[in-house]
HTML snippet that shows the backbone in 3Dmol.js (N, CA, C, O; Angstrom):
<script src="https://3Dmol.org/build/3Dmol-min.js"></script>
<div id="view" style="width:600px;height:400px;position:relative"></div>
<script>
const pdb = `
ATOM      1  N   UNK A   1       0.835  -1.191   0.000  1.00  0.00           N
ATOM      2  CA  UNK A   1       0.000   0.000   0.000  1.00  0.00           C
ATOM      3  C   UNK A   1       0.876   1.251   0.000  1.00  0.00           C
ATOM      4  O   UNK A   1       1.901   1.306   0.679  1.00  0.00           O
ATOM      5  N   UNK A   2       0.461   2.239  -0.763  1.00  0.00           N
ATOM      6  CA  UNK A   2       1.244   3.459  -0.885  1.00  0.00           C
ATOM      7  C   UNK A   2       0.926   4.419   0.257  1.00  0.00           C
ATOM      8  O   UNK A   2      -0.233   4.592   0.634  1.00  0.00           O
ATOM      9  N   UNK A   3       1.943   5.021   0.787  1.00  0.00           N
ATOM     10  CA  UNK A   3       1.749   6.030   1.823  1.00  0.00           C
ATOM     11  C   UNK A   3       1.342   7.341   1.156  1.00  0.00           C
ATOM     12  O   UNK A   3       1.167   7.395  -0.061  1.00  0.00           O
ATOM     13  N   UNK A   4       1.193   8.394   1.956  1.00  0.00           N
ATOM     14  CA  UNK A   4       0.745   9.662   1.377  1.00  0.00           C
ATOM     15  C   UNK A   4       1.868  10.486   0.773  1.00  0.00           C
ATOM     16  O   UNK A   4       1.611  11.532   0.176  1.00  0.00           O
ATOM     17  N   UNK A   5       3.122  10.032   0.918  1.00  0.00           N
ATOM     18  CA  UNK A   5       4.260  10.725   0.300  1.00  0.00           C
ATOM     19  C   UNK A   5       5.228   9.707  -0.275  1.00  0.00           C
ATOM     20  O   UNK A   5       5.307   8.571   0.193  1.00  0.00           O
ATOM     21  N   UNK A   6       5.958  10.125  -1.288  1.00  0.00           N
ATOM     22  CA  UNK A   6       7.029   9.301  -1.844  1.00  0.00           C
ATOM     23  C   UNK A   6       8.309  10.125  -1.879  1.00  0.00           C
ATOM     24  O   UNK A   6       8.276  11.351  -1.990  1.00  0.00           O
ATOM     25  N   UNK A   7       9.444   9.424  -1.782  1.00  0.00           N
ATOM     26  CA  UNK A   7      10.751  10.077  -1.843  1.00  0.00           C
ATOM     27  C   UNK A   7      11.279   9.951  -3.264  1.00  0.00           C
ATOM     28  O   UNK A   7      11.468   8.847  -3.776  1.00  0.00           O
ATOM     29  N   UNK A   8      11.517  11.107  -3.899  1.00  0.00           N
ATOM     30  CA  UNK A   8      12.072  11.110  -5.256  1.00  0.00           C
ATOM     31  C   UNK A   8      13.460  11.727  -5.222  1.00  0.00           C
ATOM     32  O   UNK A   8      13.844  12.388  -4.257  1.00  0.00           O
ATOM     33  N   UNK A   9      14.201  11.499  -6.294  1.00  0.00           N
ATOM     34  CA  UNK A   9      15.444  12.222  -6.493  1.00  0.00           C
ATOM     35  C   UNK A   9      15.163  13.248  -7.589  1.00  0.00           C
ATOM     36  O   UNK A   9      14.882  12.891  -8.733  1.00  0.00           O
ATOM     37  N   UNK A  10      15.245  14.534  -7.219  1.00  0.00           N
ATOM     38  CA  UNK A  10      15.026  15.626  -8.171  1.00  0.00           C
ATOM     39  C   UNK A  10      16.382  16.017  -8.745  1.00  0.00           C
ATOM     40  O   UNK A  10      17.284  16.426  -8.014  1.00  0.00           O
ATOM     41  N   UNK A  11      16.514  15.886 -10.069  1.00  0.00           N
ATOM     42  CA  UNK A  11      17.780  16.147 -10.752  1.00  0.00           C
ATOM     43  C   UNK A  11      17.641  17.438 -11.563  1.00  0.00           C
ATOM     44  O   UNK A  11      16.746  17.569 -12.398  1.00  0.00           O
ATOM     45  N   UNK A  12      18.544  18.387 -11.298  1.00  0.00           N
ATOM     46  CA  UNK A  12      18.539  19.680 -11.996  1.00  0.00           C
ATOM     47  C   UNK A  12      19.833  19.832 -12.785  1.00  0.00           C
ATOM     48  O   UNK A  12      20.811  20.373 -12.270  1.00  0.00           O
ATOM     49  N   UNK A  13      19.851  19.351 -14.052  1.00  0.00           N
ATOM     50  CA  UNK A  13      21.087  19.434 -14.839  1.00  0.00           C
ATOM     51  C   UNK A  13      21.538  20.873 -15.079  1.00  0.00           C
ATOM     52  O   UNK A  13      22.736  21.123 -15.211  1.00  0.00           O
ATOM     53  N   UNK A  14      20.603  21.824 -15.139  1.00  0.00           N
ATOM     54  CA  UNK A  14      20.959  23.219 -15.450  1.00  0.00           C
ATOM     55  C   UNK A  14      21.827  23.845 -14.359  1.00  0.00           C
ATOM     56  O   UNK A  14      22.579  24.782 -14.627  1.00  0.00           O
ATOM     57  N   UNK A  15      21.727  23.328 -13.122  1.00  0.00           N
ATOM     58  CA  UNK A  15      22.559  23.865 -12.040  1.00  0.00           C
ATOM     59  C   UNK A  15      23.424  22.764 -11.417  1.00  0.00           C
ATOM     60  O   UNK A  15      24.069  22.980 -10.391  1.00  0.00           O
ATOM     61  N   UNK A  16      23.431  21.589 -12.044  1.00  0.00           N
ATOM     62  CA  UNK A  16      24.259  20.455 -11.619  1.00  0.00           C
ATOM     63  C   UNK A  16      24.012  20.085 -10.153  1.00  0.00           C
ATOM     64  O   UNK A  16      24.952  19.948  -9.370  1.00  0.00           O
ATOM     65  N   UNK A  17      22.724  19.924  -9.792  1.00  0.00           N
ATOM     66  CA  UNK A  17      22.349  19.575  -8.424  1.00  0.00           C
ATOM     67  C   UNK A  17      21.319  18.451  -8.434  1.00  0.00           C
ATOM     68  O   UNK A  17      20.541  18.304  -9.377  1.00  0.00           O
ATOM     69  N   UNK A  18      21.333  17.652  -7.349  1.00  0.00           N
ATOM     70  CA  UNK A  18      20.337  16.597  -7.131  1.00  0.00           C
ATOM     71  C   UNK A  18      19.882  16.679  -5.678  1.00  0.00           C
ATOM     72  O   UNK A  18      20.674  16.962  -4.779  1.00  0.00           O
ATOM     73  N   UNK A  19      18.596  16.426  -5.467  1.00  0.00           N
ATOM     74  CA  UNK A  19      18.040  16.469  -4.109  1.00  0.00           C
ATOM     75  C   UNK A  19      17.077  15.309  -3.903  1.00  0.00           C
ATOM     76  O   UNK A  19      16.325  14.950  -4.809  1.00  0.00           O
ATOM     77  N   UNK A  20      17.101  14.725  -2.707  1.00  0.00           N
ATOM     78  CA  UNK A  20      16.082  13.765  -2.310  1.00  0.00           C
ATOM     79  C   UNK A  20      14.955  14.565  -1.672  1.00  0.00           C
ATOM     80  O   UNK A  20      15.179  15.297  -0.708  1.00  0.00           O
ATOM     81  N   UNK A  21      13.756  14.429  -2.202  1.00  0.00           N
ATOM     82  CA  UNK A  21      12.629  15.235  -1.761  1.00  0.00           C
ATOM     83  C   UNK A  21      11.402  14.352  -1.594  1.00  0.00           C
ATOM     84  O   UNK A  21      11.109  13.516  -2.449  1.00  0.00           O
ATOM     85  N   UNK A  22      10.684  14.541  -0.488  1.00  0.00           N
ATOM     86  CA  UNK A  22       9.405  13.853  -0.290  1.00  0.00           C
ATOM     87  C   UNK A  22       8.304  14.696  -0.905  1.00  0.00           C
ATOM     88  O   UNK A  22       8.214  15.899  -0.661  1.00  0.00           O
ATOM     89  N   UNK A  23       7.458  14.044  -1.714  1.00  0.00           N
ATOM     90  CA  UNK A  23       6.341  14.757  -2.341  1.00  0.00           C
ATOM     91  C   UNK A  23       5.031  14.039  -2.018  1.00  0.00           C
ATOM     92  O   UNK A  23       5.005  12.815  -1.892  1.00  0.00           O
ATOM     93  N   UNK A  24       3.948  14.799  -1.886  1.00  0.00           N
ATOM     94  CA  UNK A  24       2.640  14.187  -1.604  1.00  0.00           C
ATOM     95  C   UNK A  24       2.076  13.514  -2.852  1.00  0.00           C
ATOM     96  O   UNK A  24       2.126  14.084  -3.942  1.00  0.00           O
ATOM     97  N   UNK A  25       1.540  12.310  -2.695  1.00  0.00           N
ATOM     98  CA  UNK A  25       1.034  11.566  -3.853  1.00  0.00           C
ATOM     99  C   UNK A  25      -0.320  12.083  -4.338  1.00  0.00           C
ATOM    100  O   UNK A  25      -0.728  11.794  -5.463  1.00  0.00           O
ATOM    101  N   UNK A  26      -1.015  12.845  -3.494  1.00  0.00           N
ATOM    102  CA  UNK A  26      -2.335  13.342  -3.901  1.00  0.00           C
ATOM    103  C   UNK A  26      -2.267  14.726  -4.538  1.00  0.00           C
ATOM    104  O   UNK A  26      -3.301  15.345  -4.788  1.00  0.00           O
ATOM    105  N   UNK A  27      -1.057  15.214  -4.802  1.00  0.00           N
ATOM    106  CA  UNK A  27      -0.879  16.539  -5.400  1.00  0.00           C
ATOM    107  C   UNK A  27      -0.730  16.407  -6.910  1.00  0.00           C
ATOM    108  O   UNK A  27      -0.356  15.350  -7.419  1.00  0.00           O
ATOM    109  N   UNK A  28      -1.029  17.499  -7.623  1.00  0.00           N
ATOM    110  CA  UNK A  28      -0.882  17.518  -9.078  1.00  0.00           C
ATOM    111  C   UNK A  28       0.568  17.796  -9.469  1.00  0.00           C
ATOM    112  O   UNK A  28       1.298  18.481  -8.753  1.00  0.00           O
ATOM    113  N   UNK A  29       0.970  17.250 -10.621  1.00  0.00           N
ATOM    114  CA  UNK A  29       2.339  17.395 -11.112  1.00  0.00           C
ATOM    115  C   UNK A  29       2.738  18.872 -11.195  1.00  0.00           C
ATOM    116  O   UNK A  29       3.836  19.223 -10.764  1.00  0.00           O
ATOM    117  N   UNK A  30       1.891  19.736 -11.730  1.00  0.00           N
ATOM    118  CA  UNK A  30       2.283  21.135 -11.920  1.00  0.00           C
ATOM    119  C   UNK A  30       2.564  21.834 -10.597  1.00  0.00           C
ATOM    120  O   UNK A  30       3.450  22.686 -10.522  1.00  0.00           O
ATOM    121  N   UNK A  31       1.812  21.479  -9.542  1.00  0.00           N
ATOM    122  CA  UNK A  31       2.040  22.117  -8.240  1.00  0.00           C
ATOM    123  C   UNK A  31       3.359  21.637  -7.623  1.00  0.00           C
ATOM    124  O   UNK A  31       4.127  22.436  -7.087  1.00  0.00           O
ATOM    125  N   UNK A  32       3.610  20.344  -7.702  1.00  0.00           N
ATOM    126  CA  UNK A  32       4.872  19.800  -7.208  1.00  0.00           C
ATOM    127  C   UNK A  32       6.041  20.428  -7.969  1.00  0.00           C
ATOM    128  O   UNK A  32       7.051  20.802  -7.373  1.00  0.00           O
ATOM    129  N   UNK A  33       5.894  20.535  -9.273  1.00  0.00           N
ATOM    130  CA  UNK A  33       6.900  21.136 -10.138  1.00  0.00           C
ATOM    131  C   UNK A  33       7.254  22.538  -9.637  1.00  0.00           C
ATOM    132  O   UNK A  33       8.420  22.828  -9.371  1.00  0.00           O
ATOM    133  N   UNK A  34       6.256  23.398  -9.510  1.00  0.00           N
ATOM    134  CA  UNK A  34       6.496  24.789  -9.104  1.00  0.00           C
ATOM    135  C   UNK A  34       7.128  24.887  -7.718  1.00  0.00           C
ATOM    136  O   UNK A  34       8.064  25.660  -7.514  1.00  0.00           O
ATOM    137  N   UNK A  35       6.617  24.102  -6.762  1.00  0.00           N
ATOM    138  CA  UNK A  35       7.134  24.166  -5.395  1.00  0.00           C
ATOM    139  C   UNK A  35       8.597  23.713  -5.323  1.00  0.00           C
ATOM    140  O   UNK A  35       9.414  24.349  -4.657  1.00  0.00           O
ATOM    141  N   UNK A  36       8.918  22.626  -6.002  1.00  0.00           N
ATOM    142  CA  UNK A  36      10.291  22.120  -5.967  1.00  0.00           C
ATOM    143  C   UNK A  36      11.235  23.072  -6.673  1.00  0.00           C
ATOM    144  O   UNK A  36      12.306  23.380  -6.150  1.00  0.00           O
ATOM    145  N   UNK A  37      10.859  23.546  -7.853  1.00  0.00           N
ATOM    146  CA  UNK A  37      11.724  24.470  -8.596  1.00  0.00           C
ATOM    147  C   UNK A  37      12.001  25.723  -7.761  1.00  0.00           C
ATOM    148  O   UNK A  37      13.148  26.155  -7.648  1.00  0.00           O
ATOM    149  N   UNK A  38      10.957  26.298  -7.183  1.00  0.00           N
ATOM    150  CA  UNK A  38      11.135  27.513  -6.385  1.00  0.00           C
ATOM    151  C   UNK A  38      12.057  27.241  -5.198  1.00  0.00           C
ATOM    152  O   UNK A  38      12.969  28.023  -4.930  1.00  0.00           O
ATOM    153  N   UNK A  39      11.824  26.140  -4.488  1.00  0.00           N
ATOM    154  CA  UNK A  39      12.643  25.812  -3.322  1.00  0.00           C
ATOM    155  C   UNK A  39      14.111  25.606  -3.698  1.00  0.00           C
ATOM    156  O   UNK A  39      15.003  26.129  -3.031  1.00  0.00           O
ATOM    157  N   UNK A  40      14.359  24.848  -4.763  1.00  0.00           N
ATOM    158  CA  UNK A  40      15.732  24.548  -5.173  1.00  0.00           C
ATOM    159  C   UNK A  40      16.454  25.819  -5.605  1.00  0.00           C
ATOM    160  O   UNK A  40      17.603  26.040  -5.221  1.00  0.00           O
ATOM    161  N   UNK A  41      15.798  26.645  -6.392  1.00  0.00           N
ATOM    162  CA  UNK A  41      16.447  27.872  -6.854  1.00  0.00           C
ATOM    163  C   UNK A  41      16.666  28.843  -5.696  1.00  0.00           C
ATOM    164  O   UNK A  41      17.701  29.507  -5.640  1.00  0.00           O
ATOM    165  N   UNK A  42      15.710  28.935  -4.772  1.00  0.00           N
ATOM    166  CA  UNK A  42      15.885  29.785  -3.588  1.00  0.00           C
ATOM    167  C   UNK A  42      17.064  29.300  -2.735  1.00  0.00           C
ATOM    168  O   UNK A  42      17.882  30.105  -2.290  1.00  0.00           O
ATOM    169  N   UNK A  43      17.148  27.984  -2.510  1.00  0.00           N
ATOM    170  CA  UNK A  43      18.232  27.419  -1.693  1.00  0.00           C
ATOM    171  C   UNK A  43      19.602  27.712  -2.288  1.00  0.00           C
ATOM    172  O   UNK A  43      20.587  27.847  -1.563  1.00  0.00           O
ATOM    173  N   UNK A  44      19.659  27.811  -3.608  1.00  0.00           N
ATOM    174  CA  UNK A  44      20.930  28.035  -4.291  1.00  0.00           C
ATOM    175  C   UNK A  44      21.170  29.504  -4.629  1.00  0.00           C
ATOM    176  O   UNK A  44      22.159  29.841  -5.279  1.00  0.00           O
ATOM    177  N   UNK A  45      20.261  30.382  -4.185  1.00  0.00           N
ATOM    178  CA  UNK A  45      20.435  31.809  -4.416  1.00  0.00           C
ATOM    179  C   UNK A  45      20.358  32.197  -5.878  1.00  0.00           C
ATOM    180  O   UNK A  45      20.964  33.181  -6.300  1.00  0.00           O
ATOM    181  N   UNK A  46      19.608  31.419  -6.655  1.00  0.00           N
ATOM    182  CA  UNK A  46      19.478  31.696  -8.090  1.00  0.00           C
ATOM    183  C   UNK A  46      18.109  32.324  -8.331  1.00  0.00           C
ATOM    184  O   UNK A  46      17.088  31.729  -7.987  1.00  0.00           O
ATOM    185  N   UNK A  47      18.079  33.514  -8.915  1.00  0.00           N
ATOM    186  CA  UNK A  47      16.773  34.132  -9.176  1.00  0.00           C
ATOM    187  C   UNK A  47      15.986  33.346 -10.219  1.00  0.00           C
ATOM    188  O   UNK A  47      16.556  32.825 -11.178  1.00  0.00           O
ATOM    189  N   UNK A  48      14.682  33.268 -10.024  1.00  0.00           N
ATOM    190  CA  UNK A  48      13.817  32.574 -10.976  1.00  0.00           C
ATOM    191  C   UNK A  48      12.477  33.280 -11.026  1.00  0.00           C
ATOM    192  O   UNK A  48      11.953  33.722 -10.004  1.00  0.00           O
ATOM    193  N   UNK A  49      11.933  33.379 -12.218  1.00  0.00           N
ATOM    194  CA  UNK A  49      10.582  33.920 -12.390  1.00  0.00           C
ATOM    195  C   UNK A  49       9.659  32.720 -12.528  1.00  0.00           C
ATOM    196  O   UNK A  49       9.543  32.143 -13.609  1.00  0.00           O
ATOM    197  N   UNK A  50       9.008  32.346 -11.449  1.00  0.00           N
ATOM    198  CA  UNK A  50       8.231  31.108 -11.397  1.00  0.00           C
ATOM    199  C   UNK A  50       7.052  31.124 -12.373  1.00  0.00           C
ATOM    200  O   UNK A  50       6.547  30.069 -12.755  1.00  0.00           O
ATOM    201  N   UNK A  51       6.617  32.313 -12.773  1.00  0.00           N
ATOM    202  CA  UNK A  51       5.502  32.401 -13.732  1.00  0.00           C
ATOM    203  C   UNK A  51       5.965  32.145 -15.162  1.00  0.00           C
ATOM    204  O   UNK A  51       5.233  31.557 -15.958  1.00  0.00           O
ATOM    205  N   UNK A  52       7.181  32.588 -15.489  1.00  0.00           N
ATOM    206  CA  UNK A  52       7.664  32.495 -16.867  1.00  0.00           C
ATOM    207  C   UNK A  52       8.617  31.329 -17.113  1.00  0.00           C
ATOM    208  O   UNK A  52       8.660  30.792 -18.220  1.00  0.00           O
ATOM    209  N   UNK A  53       9.373  30.935 -16.106  1.00  0.00           N
ATOM    210  CA  UNK A  53      10.315  29.838 -16.276  1.00  0.00           C
ATOM    211  C   UNK A  53       9.580  28.519 -16.084  1.00  0.00           C
ATOM    212  O   UNK A  53       9.075  28.230 -14.999  1.00  0.00           O
ATOM    213  N   UNK A  54       9.525  27.728 -17.137  1.00  0.00           N
ATOM    214  CA  UNK A  54       8.784  26.464 -17.107  1.00  0.00           C
ATOM    215  C   UNK A  54       9.766  25.299 -17.140  1.00  0.00           C
ATOM    216  O   UNK A  54      10.791  25.344 -17.821  1.00  0.00           O
ATOM    217  N   UNK A  55       9.430  24.260 -16.393  1.00  0.00           N
ATOM    218  CA  UNK A  55      10.256  23.065 -16.340  1.00  0.00           C
ATOM    219  C   UNK A  55       9.420  21.850 -16.686  1.00  0.00           C
ATOM    220  O   UNK A  55       8.274  21.719 -16.256  1.00  0.00           O
ATOM    221  N   UNK A  56      10.018  20.954 -17.478  1.00  0.00           N
ATOM    222  CA  UNK A  56       9.410  19.655 -17.743  1.00  0.00           C
ATOM    223  C   UNK A  56       9.895  18.696 -16.675  1.00  0.00           C
ATOM    224  O   UNK A  56      11.051  18.758 -16.257  1.00  0.00           O
ATOM    225  N   UNK A  57       9.014  17.805 -16.229  1.00  0.00           N
ATOM    226  CA  UNK A  57       9.406  16.730 -15.324  1.00  0.00           C
ATOM    227  C   UNK A  57       9.505  15.465 -16.150  1.00  0.00           C
ATOM    228  O   UNK A  57       8.526  15.032 -16.756  1.00  0.00           O
ATOM    229  N   UNK A  58      10.692  14.870 -16.173  1.00  0.00           N
ATOM    230  CA  UNK A  58      10.958  13.721 -17.024  1.00  0.00           C
ATOM    231  C   UNK A  58      11.514  12.582 -16.171  1.00  0.00           C
ATOM    232  O   UNK A  58      12.429  12.785 -15.373  1.00  0.00           O
ATOM    233  N   UNK A  59      10.952  11.382 -16.346  1.00  0.00           N
ATOM    234  CA  UNK A  59      11.448  10.203 -15.656  1.00  0.00           C
ATOM    235  C   UNK A  59      12.816   9.861 -16.244  1.00  0.00           C
ATOM    236  O   UNK A  59      12.934   9.601 -17.442  1.00  0.00           O
ATOM    237  N   UNK A  60      13.846   9.862 -15.401  1.00  0.00           N
ATOM    238  CA  UNK A  60      15.213   9.650 -15.882  1.00  0.00           C
ATOM    239  C   UNK A  60      15.405   8.280 -16.511  1.00  0.00           C
ATOM    240  O   UNK A  60      16.195   8.134 -17.443  1.00  0.00           O
ATOM    241  N   UNK A  61      14.691   7.271 -16.012  1.00  0.00           N
ATOM    242  CA  UNK A  61      14.846   5.909 -16.508  1.00  0.00           C
ATOM    243  C   UNK A  61      14.071   5.671 -17.798  1.00  0.00           C
ATOM    244  O   UNK A  61      14.618   5.146 -18.768  1.00  0.00           O
ATOM    245  N   UNK A  62      12.791   6.059 -17.811  1.00  0.00           N
ATOM    246  CA  UNK A  62      11.922   5.739 -18.945  1.00  0.00           C
ATOM    247  C   UNK A  62      11.853   6.852 -19.992  1.00  0.00           C
ATOM    248  O   UNK A  62      11.463   6.607 -21.134  1.00  0.00           O
ATOM    249  N   UNK A  63      12.231   8.076 -19.607  1.00  0.00           N
ATOM    250  CA  UNK A  63      12.119   9.201 -20.530  1.00  0.00           C
ATOM    251  C   UNK A  63      10.709   9.786 -20.605  1.00  0.00           C
ATOM    252  O   UNK A  63      10.456  10.721 -21.366  1.00  0.00           O
ATOM    253  N   UNK A  64       9.793   9.227 -19.810  1.00  0.00           N
ATOM    254  CA  UNK A  64       8.413   9.727 -19.827  1.00  0.00           C
ATOM    255  C   UNK A  64       8.359  11.166 -19.323  1.00  0.00           C
ATOM    256  O   UNK A  64       8.985  11.512 -18.321  1.00  0.00           O
ATOM    257  N   UNK A  65       7.601  11.997 -20.037  1.00  0.00           N
ATOM    258  CA  UNK A  65       7.356  13.373 -19.617  1.00  0.00           C
ATOM    259  C   UNK A  65       6.005  13.392 -18.910  1.00  0.00           C
ATOM    260  O   UNK A  65       4.997  12.961 -19.469  1.00  0.00           O
ATOM    261  N   UNK A  66       5.993  13.894 -17.675  1.00  0.00           N
ATOM    262  CA  UNK A  66       4.758  13.892 -16.890  1.00  0.00           C
ATOM    263  C   UNK A  66       3.870  15.069 -17.263  1.00  0.00           C
ATOM    264  O   UNK A  66       4.342  16.189 -17.458  1.00  0.00           O
ATOM    265  N   UNK A  67       2.576  14.790 -17.358  1.00  0.00           N
ATOM    266  CA  UNK A  67       1.593  15.817 -17.712  1.00  0.00           C
ATOM    267  C   UNK A  67       1.208  16.611 -16.467  1.00  0.00           C
ATOM    268  O   UNK A  67       1.025  16.045 -15.390  1.00  0.00           O
ATOM    269  N   UNK A  68       1.088  17.931 -16.629  1.00  0.00           N
ATOM    270  CA  UNK A  68       0.853  18.841 -15.512  1.00  0.00           C
ATOM    271  C   UNK A  68      -0.382  18.521 -14.692  1.00  0.00           C
ATOM    272  O   UNK A  68      -0.358  18.682 -13.472  1.00  0.00           O
ATOM    273  N   UNK A  69      -1.450  18.078 -15.314  1.00  0.00           N
ATOM    274  CA  UNK A  69      -2.706  17.893 -14.593  1.00  0.00           C
ATOM    275  C   UNK A  69      -2.904  16.489 -14.034  1.00  0.00           C
ATOM    276  O   UNK A  69      -3.977  16.174 -13.520  1.00  0.00           O
ATOM    277  N   UNK A  70      -1.875  15.639 -14.131  1.00  0.00           N
ATOM    278  CA  UNK A  70      -1.944  14.311 -13.525  1.00  0.00           C
ATOM    279  C   UNK A  70      -1.629  14.408 -12.041  1.00  0.00           C
ATOM    280  O   UNK A  70      -0.763  15.183 -11.634  1.00  0.00           O
ATOM    281  N   UNK A  71      -2.332  13.622 -11.232  1.00  0.00           N
ATOM    282  CA  UNK A  71      -1.969  13.492  -9.822  1.00  0.00           C
ATOM    283  C   UNK A  71      -0.759  12.567  -9.749  1.00  0.00           C
ATOM    284  O   UNK A  71      -0.638  11.627 -10.535  1.00  0.00           O
ATOM    285  N   UNK A  72       0.126  12.835  -8.808  1.00  0.00           N
ATOM    286  CA  UNK A  72       1.334  12.009  -8.654  1.00  0.00           C
ATOM    287  C   UNK A  72       0.962  10.531  -8.505  1.00  0.00           C
ATOM    288  O   UNK A  72       1.629   9.665  -9.072  1.00  0.00           O
ATOM    289  N   UNK A  73      -0.083  10.243  -7.758  1.00  0.00           N
ATOM    290  CA  UNK A  73      -0.489   8.847  -7.521  1.00  0.00           C
ATOM    291  C   UNK A  73      -0.912   8.136  -8.814  1.00  0.00           C
ATOM    292  O   UNK A  73      -0.867   6.908  -8.890  1.00  0.00           O
ATOM    293  N   UNK A  74      -1.318   8.899  -9.818  1.00  0.00           N
ATOM    294  CA  UNK A  74      -1.753   8.322 -11.100  1.00  0.00           C
ATOM    295  C   UNK A  74      -0.610   8.171 -12.094  1.00  0.00           C
ATOM    296  O   UNK A  74      -0.826   7.751 -13.230  1.00  0.00           O
ATOM    297  N   UNK A  75       0.611   8.513 -11.671  1.00  0.00           N
ATOM    298  CA  UNK A  75       1.785   8.355 -12.539  1.00  0.00           C
ATOM    299  C   UNK A  75       2.580   7.143 -12.054  1.00  0.00           C
ATOM    300  O   UNK A  75       2.159   6.442 -11.134  1.00  0.00           O
ATOM    301  N   UNK A  76       3.732   6.904 -12.683  1.00  0.00           N
ATOM    302  CA  UNK A  76       4.606   5.813 -12.229  1.00  0.00           C
ATOM    303  C   UNK A  76       5.664   6.326 -11.249  1.00  0.00           C
ATOM    304  O   UNK A  76       6.673   5.657 -11.028  1.00  0.00           O
ATOM    305  N   UNK A  77       5.448   7.495 -10.665  1.00  0.00           N
ATOM    306  CA  UNK A  77       6.378   8.044  -9.678  1.00  0.00           C
ATOM    307  C   UNK A  77       6.182   7.311  -8.350  1.00  0.00           C
ATOM    308  O   UNK A  77       5.101   7.326  -7.762  1.00  0.00           O
ATOM    309  N   UNK A  78       7.257   6.672  -7.900  1.00  0.00           N
ATOM    310  CA  UNK A  78       7.245   5.917  -6.655  1.00  0.00           C
ATOM    311  C   UNK A  78       8.525   6.232  -5.887  1.00  0.00           C
ATOM    312  O   UNK A  78       9.364   6.990  -6.373  1.00  0.00           O
ATOM    313  N   UNK A  79       8.682   5.663  -4.703  1.00  0.00           N
ATOM    314  CA  UNK A  79       9.907   5.872  -3.930  1.00  0.00           C
ATOM    315  C   UNK A  79      11.125   5.539  -4.779  1.00  0.00           C
ATOM    316  O   UNK A  79      11.189   4.478  -5.399  1.00  0.00           O
ATOM    317  N   UNK A  80      12.083   6.447  -4.801  1.00  0.00           N
ATOM    318  CA  UNK A  80      13.329   6.219  -5.524  1.00  0.00           C
ATOM    319  C   UNK A  80      13.319   6.654  -6.977  1.00  0.00           C
ATOM    320  O   UNK A  80      14.355   6.592  -7.638  1.00  0.00           O
ATOM    321  N   UNK A  81      12.165   7.098  -7.500  1.00  0.00           N
ATOM    322  CA  UNK A  81      12.110   7.550  -8.894  1.00  0.00           C
ATOM    323  C   UNK A  81      12.990   8.790  -9.065  1.00  0.00           C
ATOM    324  O   UNK A  81      12.937   9.724  -8.264  1.00  0.00           O
ATOM    325  N   UNK A  82      13.796   8.778 -10.122  1.00  0.00           N
ATOM    326  CA  UNK A  82      14.622   9.941 -10.428  1.00  0.00           C
ATOM    327  C   UNK A  82      13.887  10.786 -11.466  1.00  0.00           C
ATOM    328  O   UNK A  82      13.570  10.320 -12.560  1.00  0.00           O
ATOM    329  N   UNK A  83      13.626  12.031 -11.099  1.00  0.00           N
ATOM    330  CA  UNK A  83      12.908  12.960 -11.964  1.00  0.00           C
ATOM    331  C   UNK A  83      13.871  14.065 -12.392  1.00  0.00           C
ATOM    332  O   UNK A  83      14.463  14.743 -11.552  1.00  0.00           O
ATOM    333  N   UNK A  84      14.021  14.237 -13.693  1.00  0.00           N
ATOM    334  CA  UNK A  84      14.869  15.296 -14.226  1.00  0.00           C
ATOM    335  C   UNK A  84      13.995  16.526 -14.487  1.00  0.00           C
ATOM    336  O   UNK A  84      12.973  16.443 -15.168  1.00  0.00           O
ATOM    337  N   UNK A  85      14.407  17.647 -13.942  1.00  0.00           N
ATOM    338  CA  UNK A  85      13.722  18.925 -14.145  1.00  0.00           C
ATOM    339  C   UNK A  85      14.458  19.674 -15.247  1.00  0.00           C
ATOM    340  O   UNK A  85      15.524  20.246 -15.020  1.00  0.00           O
ATOM    341  N   UNK A  86      13.876  19.663 -16.446  1.00  0.00           N
ATOM    342  CA  UNK A  86      14.499  20.332 -17.587  1.00  0.00           C
ATOM    343  C   UNK A  86      13.763  21.625 -17.906  1.00  0.00           C
ATOM    344  O   UNK A  86      12.541  21.646 -18.048  1.00  0.00           O
ATOM    345  N   UNK A  87      14.528  22.694 -18.016  1.00  0.00           N
ATOM    346  CA  UNK A  87      13.936  23.988 -18.342  1.00  0.00           C
ATOM    347  C   UNK A  87      13.441  23.965 -19.781  1.00  0.00           C
ATOM    348  O   UNK A  87      14.171  23.585 -20.696  1.00  0.00           O
ATOM    349  N   UNK A  88      12.180  24.379 -19.971  1.00  0.00           N
ATOM    350  CA  UNK A  88      11.628  24.475 -21.320  1.00  0.00           C
ATOM    351  C   UNK A  88      12.196  25.704 -21.988  1.00  0.00           C
ATOM    352  O   UNK A  88      12.411  26.731 -21.345  1.00  0.00           O
ATOM    353  N   UNK A  89      12.438  25.595 -23.288  1.00  0.00           N
ATOM    354  CA  UNK A  89      12.978  26.753 -24.020  1.00  0.00           C
ATOM    355  C   UNK A  89      11.946  27.293 -24.975  1.00  0.00           C
ATOM    356  O   UNK A  89      12.209  28.266 -25.682  1.00  0.00           O
TER     357      UNK A  89
END
`;
const viewer = $3Dmol.createViewer("view");
viewer.addModel(pdb, "pdb");
viewer.setStyle({}, {cartoon: {color: "spectrum"}});
viewer.zoomTo();
viewer.render();
</script>
């Protein structure tokens, strides 16, 4: 049975950083995306415009790109999943 949070590895190639982060499974992908990006950039002292800077969430193993309106629980994101945060151009 799945708990209410899963531990992922968030990979940010643009700043060469990786973080282990717990995310709620009942949250939508776009909300998790924005919260993690803002937190990571704030922690590293890098300015970001959260409204204009968009990131794709990509499964590092399968290459799957997660859709913004999917709930985490409805994706294949589980404990230990590595998610690459790629800035959209």
